[in-house]
C-alpha positions in Angstrom: 174.1 222.8 -13.2 173.9 221.4 -16.6 173.2 217.8 -17.3 176.8 216.6 -17.2 177.6 218.3 -13.9 174.5 216.7 -12.4 175.3 213.4 -13.7 178.8 213.6 -12.0 177.4 214.9 -8.9 174.8 212.1 -8.8 177.3 209.6 -9.2 179.6 211.0 -6.4 176.6 211.1 -3.8 175.7 207.8 -4.8 179.1 206.3 -4.7 179.3 207.7 -1.2 176.3 206.4 0.2 177.2 203.1 -1.9 180.5 203.0 0.3 178.8 203.7 3.9 176.9 200.6 4.4 179.4 197.8 3.0 182.3 199.9 5.2 179.9 199.7 8.4 179.0 195.8 7.9 182.8 194.7 7.2 184.1 197.1 10.1 181.2 195.5 12.2 182.3 192.0 11.7 185.8 192.5 12.6 184.5 194.3 15.9 182.2 190.9 16.7 184.5 189.3 19.0 184.8 192.3 20.9 181.1 192.8 21.2 180.9 189.4 22.2 183.3 189.7 24.9 181.9 193.2 26.1 178.5 191.8 26.4 179.3 188.2 27.5 176.8 186.6 24.9 177.0 183.6 23.0 177.7 183.0 19.1 173.9 182.7 18.4 173.1 185.9 20.1 176.0 187.5 18.5 175.0 186.6 15.2 171.7 188.8 15.6 173.9 191.8 15.6 174.3 191.1 11.9 171.0 189.4 11.3 168.9 192.1 13.0 170.4 194.7 10.5 170.0 192.3 7.4 166.5 191.3 8.2 165.2 195.1 8.8 167.0 196.3 5.8 165.4 193.2 3.6 161.7 194.0 5.1 162.2 198.0 4.4 163.8 197.7 0.9 161.0 196.9 -1.3 158.7 199.5 0.1 161.4 202.1 0.2 162.0 201.5 -3.8 158.2 201.8 -4.1 157.9 204.9 -1.9 160.8 206.2 -3.7 159.1 205.9 -7.3 156.1 207.7 -5.7 157.4 210.2 -3.7 160.7 210.9 -5.1 164.0 209.3 -5.0 165.8 212.3 -3.8 163.8 212.7 -0.9 163.7 209.1 0.3 167.8 209.3 -0.4 168.1 212.2 2.1 166.2 210.7 4.7 167.9 207.3 4.4 171.1 209.2 5.0 169.8 210.8 8.1 168.2 207.9 9.6 171.5 205.8 8.9 173.6 208.5 10.6 171.5 208.9 13.8 170.8 205.2 14.2 174.8 204.6 14.1 175.2 207.0 16.7 172.8 205.0 18.7 174.5 201.9 18.4 177.7 203.5 19.7 175.8 204.2 22.6 174.2 201.1 23.4 174.9 199.7 26.7 173.5 196.1 26.2 173.2 193.5 23.6 169.6 194.2 23.3 169.7 197.9 22.5 172.6 197.4 20.1 170.2 195.0 18.2 167.4 197.4 18.6 169.5 200.3 17.0 170.8 198.1 14.2 167.1 197.3 13.0 166.9 201.3 12.8 170.2 201.1 10.7 168.8 198.7 8.7 165.7 200.7 7.8 168.1 203.8 6.7 170.5 201.4 4.7 167.4 200.3 3.0 166.4 203.6 1.7 170.1 204.4 0.2 170.1 200.9 -1.4 166.6 201.6 -3.0 167.5 205.2 -4.4 171.1 205.5 -5.2 171.5 203.2 -8.0 168.1 204.3 -9.4 169.3 208.1 -9.4 172.4 206.9 -11.2 170.6 205.1 -13.8 168.1 207.7 -14.3 170.5 210.4 -15.4 173.0 208.4 -17.4 172.2 207.2 -20.8 171.7 203.5 -21.6 175.5 203.0 -23.2 177.2 204.3 -20.3 175.1 202.2 -17.5 177.6 199.6 -17.3 180.5 201.8 -16.7 178.8 204.0 -14.0 177.4 201.0 -12.2 180.8 199.4 -12.1 181.9 202.8 -10.3 179.2 202.7 -8.0 180.1 198.8 -7.3 183.6 199.8 -6.9 182.7 202.2 -4.3 181.0 199.1 -2.4 184.0 197.5 -2.6 186.1 200.3 -1.4 184.0 200.3 1.6 184.4 196.6 2.3 188.2 197.0 1.8 188.5 199.9 4.2 186.1 198.5 6.6 188.2 195.4 8.0 191.2 197.4 8.6 189.7 200.6 9.9 187.2 198.4 11.9 190.5 196.5 13.5 192.4 200.1 14.2 189.2 201.3 15.9 188.1 198.5 17.8 191.9 198.0 18.9 192.5 201.7 20.0 189.2 203.1 21.1 186.9 200.2 21.5 184.0 198.7 19.2 181.8 201.8 19.7 184.1 204.0 17.6 183.2 201.8 14.6 179.7 203.2 14.6 180.7 206.8 15.4 183.1 206.6 12.4 180.1 206.8 10.0 178.0 209.5 11.5 179.7 212.2 9.6 179.7 210.5 6.1 175.9 210.0 6.6 175.6 213.5 7.5 177.6 214.7 4.9 175.9 212.8 1.9 172.6 214.1 2.9 173.9 217.4 2.9 175.5 217.3 -0.7 172.2 215.8 -2.0 170.4 219.0 -0.6 173.1 221.1 -1.9 173.8 219.6 -5.3 171.0 217.5 -6.8 167.9 220.0 -7.0 165.8 217.7 -9.7 163.3 215.1 -8.0 162.7 211.6 -9.9 159.3 210.0 -9.1 157.8 208.7 -12.5 154.9 206.8 -10.3 153.9 210.1 -8.7 150.2 209.9 -7.7 149.8 206.2 -7.5 148.7 204.7 -4.0 151.2 202.8 -1.6 150.4 199.1 -1.0 150.5 198.8 2.9 148.9 195.3 2.9 151.6 194.0 0.5 154.4 195.7 2.7 153.3 194.2 5.8 152.6 190.6 4.3 156.3 190.9 2.9 157.6 192.0 6.3 156.0 189.0 8.1 157.3 186.6 5.6 161.0 187.7 5.9 160.6 187.9 9.7 159.2 184.4 10.0 162.1 183.0 7.8 164.8 184.5 9.5 163.5 183.7 13.2 163.2 180.2 11.8 166.6 179.9 10.2 168.1 181.0 13.5 166.7 178.3 15.4 168.5 175.0 16.1 166.8 172.2 14.3 163.5 171.8 15.9 159.6 171.6 15.0 159.3 175.3 16.0 161.9 176.3 13.6 160.5 174.3 10.9 157.1 175.9 11.8 158.4 179.4 11.5 160.2 178.8 8.2 157.1 177.1 6.7 154.9 180.2 7.9 157.4 182.4 6.2 157.2 180.5 3.0 153.5 180.4 2.9 153.4 184.3 3.7 155.9 184.7 0.6 153.4 182.7 -1.6 150.7 185.2 -0.2 152.5 188.2 -1.0 153.3 187.0 -4.5 149.3 186.4 -4.8 148.5 189.7 -3.5 150.9 191.6 -5.7 149.3 190.0 -8.7 145.8 191.2 -7.7 146.3 194.6 -6.3 146.2 197.4 -8.9 149.5 199.4 -7.5 151.9 196.5 -6.2 154.8 197.5 -3.9 156.8 195.1 -6.0 155.5 194.2 -9.6 156.3 190.4 -9.5 155.0 190.6 -13.1 158.5 191.8 -14.0 159.9 188.4 -13.5 157.7 187.3 -16.3 158.2 190.0 -18.7 161.9 189.8 -18.7 163.7 186.6 -18.4 167.3 188.5 -18.1 165.5 190.5 -15.4 164.2 187.3 -13.4 167.5 185.1 -14.1 169.5 187.8 -13.0 168.0 188.5 -9.8 168.0 184.7 -9.0 171.8 184.8 -9.8 172.3 187.5 -7.4 170.2 185.8 -4.5 172.3 182.7 -5.0 175.6 184.6 -5.0 175.1 186.7 -2.0 173.5 183.7 -0.2 176.9 181.6 -0.9 179.3 184.5 -0.1 178.1 187.1 2.6 178.4 184.8 5.7 182.3 184.4 4.7 183.2 187.6 6.4 181.6 186.7 9.5 183.0 183.3 10.0 186.6 184.3 8.6 186.7 187.4 11.1 185.8 184.9 14.1 188.2 182.4 12.8 191.2 184.6 12.4 190.8 186.2 15.9 189.4 183.4 18.1 191.1 180.4 16.2 194.6 181.8 14.8 194.6 184.5 17.7 195.3 187.3 15.4 194.8 191.0 16.9 191.5 192.8 15.2 193.9 195.2 13.2 195.8 192.1 12.0 192.8 190.2 10.8 191.5 193.1 9.1 194.5 193.6 7.0 194.1 189.9 6.1 190.2 190.3 5.3 191.1 193.4 3.0 192.5 191.0 0.4 189.2 190.1 -0.9 187.5 193.6 -1.3 190.5 195.2 -2.7 190.1 192.7 -5.6 186.5 193.6 -5.8 187.5 197.3 -5.7 189.9 197.1 -8.5 188.3 194.9 -11.0 184.5 195.7 -10.7 184.8 198.8 -12.9 186.7 197.0 -15.5 184.0 194.1 -15.3 181.2 197.2 -15.6 183.0 198.6 -18.7 183.2 194.9 -20.2 179.6 194.4 -19.6 178.7 197.1 -22.2 180.4 195.4 -24.8 180.0 191.8 -23.9 177.0 189.9 -22.7 176.8 190.4 -19.0 175.9 186.6 -18.5 179.2 185.4 -19.7 181.4 187.5 -17.6 179.0 187.0 -14.4 178.9 183.3 -14.8 182.7 183.4 -15.0 182.7 185.4 -11.8 180.5 182.9 -10.3 182.9 180.2 -11.3 185.8 181.6 -9.4 183.9 182.1 -6.5 182.8 178.7 -6.2 186.6 177.5 -6.6 187.5 179.9 -3.8 184.7 178.2 -1.5 185.8 174.9 -2.2 189.3 175.5 -1.0 188.2 177.0 2.2 186.7 173.7 3.2 189.9 172.4 4.1 190.5 175.2 6.8 191.7 174.2 10.2 193.7 175.5 13.0 197.1 175.1 11.3 196.2 176.7 8.0 198.6 179.2 6.6 197.9 182.8 6.3 199.2 182.8 2.8 196.7 180.2 1.8 193.8 182.2 3.4 194.8 185.3 1.7 195.1 183.3 -1.5 191.5 181.9 -1.2 190.2 185.4 -0.2 191.9 186.9 -3.5 190.5 184.2 -5.7 187.0 185.1 -4.0 187.1 189.0 -4.3 188.1 188.5 -8.2 185.4 186.3 -8.7 182.8 188.6 -6.9 184.2 191.7 -9.0 183.5 190.0 -12.4 180.1 188.7 -11.1 178.4 191.9 -9.5 178.8 194.9 -12.2 177.8 192.7 -15.3 174.8 191.4 -13.2 173.7 194.7 -11.9 173.9 195.9 -15.5 171.6 193.1 -16.8 168.9 193.7 -13.9 168.7 197.5 -14.5 168.7 197.0 -18.5 166.0 194.3 -18.2 163.3 196.8 -17.1 161.6 199.9 -18.4 162.7 203.4 -17.0 159.5 203.7 -14.9 160.7 200.7 -13.0 164.0 201.8 -12.4 163.1 202.5 -8.3 161.6 198.8 -8.2 164.4 197.2 -10.2 167.1 199.2 -7.7 165.1 197.9 -5.0 165.2 194.4 -6.6 169.1 194.5 -6.7 169.1 195.4 -3.1 166.4 192.9 -2.1 168.4 190.1 -3.8 171.4 191.3 -2.2 169.8 191.4 1.3 167.8 188.3 0.9 170.8 186.3 0.1 173.0 187.8 2.9 170.2 186.9 5.2 170.0 183.5 3.8 173.9 183.4 4.2 173.7 184.4 7.9 170.8 182.0 8.5 172.6 179.0 7.1 175.8 180.0 9.3 173.9 180.8 12.4 171.8 177.3 12.0 174.9 175.4 11.6 176.8 176.9 14.6 173.5 176.4 16.6 173.5 172.9 15.7 177.3 172.3 16.3 178.1 174.6 19.1 175.0 175.0 21.1 174.8 178.3 23.0 178.5 178.6 24.0 180.9 181.5 23.0 183.5 180.8 20.0 186.4 181.2 22.4 185.3 178.1 24.4 185.1 175.8 21.6 187.2 176.8 18.5 187.3 173.3 17.1 183.5 173.2 17.0 183.6 176.6 15.4 186.0 175.2 12.6 184.0 172.4 11.7 181.0 174.6 11.4 182.7 177.0 9.2 184.0 173.9 7.0 180.4 172.7 6.8 179.1 176.0 5.5 181.6 176.4 3.2 180.7 173.4 1.4 177.0 174.5 1.4 178.0 177.8 0.0 180.1 176.0 -2.7 177.2 174.1 -3.6 175.1 177.2 -4.2 177.6 179.0 -6.3 177.7 176.0 -8.4 174.0 176.1 -8.9 174.1 180.2 -9.4 176.5 179.5 -12.5 173.8 177.6 -14.3 171.2 180.2 -13.5 173.4 182.9 -14.3 173.9 181.2 -17.9 170.3 180.6 -18.2 169.5 184.3 -18.3 169.5 184.9 -22.0 170.7 187.8 -24.1 170.5 191.4 -22.6 171.0 193.0 -26.1 168.6 190.7 -28.3 165.7 192.8 -27.6 165.5 192.3 -23.6 166.3 196.0 -22.8 163.4 198.0 -22.7 163.7 201.7 -22.4 
C-alpha cells in the first residue's frame, strides 16, 4: 500500500475502534434500569457497572500508552480489540452483578489499549496541517457511537434483553483486529528498547483505585481516608516519574508545554462535568418519566447527534483558528446547558429536555476536536503515544470523577435503595449534580482560555 492508502486505512480502522467504546458506554447506560431490575441491586451497586469499567480503563491507559511506544502501537491496538471483544462476550454471559462488574474490568483494560493507540497511529501517519481534520473525523466516530448507542441499546434491551447490548460489539472488535492485521503492516514504536516503568504503573493504579473507592462511599471517615490515600499516592506517582529515567508517563511534558498542560486540564474538567449526564438522564427518563428504553434512547440521541454533526467542522476550524477560542466557546455552551438542567422535575417537558441535550451536544462538539488538536500539537512526535494516552487519561479520569460525584450524591441523598422506590430523591440528587457540573464547566472556560497559543512556537514536531 502507498502512503496515502496507509493513511486512509489507519483512519478507517481508528474510527471503527473509536466508535466501539462510546457505543458500548451509551448503550449500557440505557440498559442500566434493566440490569438493576434483573439482578435486584441498589443504585450504588448499579453505578459500579459503569465505575468498574472506568476505573480499569483509567488504571490501564497510561501504562498502555507507554507500552505502545515501546513495543509497538499496532500490536497493542490489535490486542486491545481482541480483549475488548472477548470481555464483552463475558459481560453478556454474566449471571450475577459481581461477575458482570468483573467482566467490565476486563473490558476497561481492552478499551484502554484502544484509547492509547488509535489516535497515536492516526497522528503519526498524517502531516501536522491535516491533524485537526483527521482528529475531527476520529471524534465524529466517537459521537456516531454515542448517537447510535442509546437507540440501539434501547431496542436491544426491549427486544432481546440487556445481554444483547454486549453481544452486539463482539463482531466489531474482531473485525477491527482483523482489518489491522490485513491492512496495516507497519509498526510505530519510537521508544523501542526503553525499559517499562512497573513501579510507576502500580503506584498509579493504587492511586486511582483508592480515589474511586473513596468517592463511591457515603460521606464518612472511611471515604475521606480512601480519597486522602489516593491523593498521597498520586503525589508519590508524580515524584517517582520525575526521578525515574524511563517514566511510564513523562510528567515533565506538563512543564515543557503550556498548551499541552492546560489543554489536558480543560479536558479533565469538561469530562468531569459531562459524563454522568448520560447515566443520570437515562435513569430519569425511564424511572421518573416512565419512558420505554427505546424511547429514552431516542431522546438521548439528540446530544451525540449534534456532536457527530459538528465535531468535524470544529476540527477543521482548529486548523485555521486558535483551538483555545473554539474550545472555550464549546465549554461555555456546555455550562449553559447544565444550568438549564438544574430545573428538572417530574413534570419537565420532553421538548425542553431535548433542547438542553442539543445545546450540550453542540458545546461538546466545539470543545473536543480543537482541544485534542491542541494536546497532540503540543508535544514532539516521539511522545505521541504518551500524549494519546494523556487524552484518554483525562477523559477517563474526568469520567471517573463525574461518576464519583454522581454516586456520592446519590448515596448521600437516597441511601441504598433502588431508584424506582424513591424517584423524587433521585431527581433531587440529579439537580444537585447538575449544579456542581455547571460550576466545574465554568472553571473549565478559564482553563481553556489560559492555555496560550498553539501556533506561536508551542507546536514541536
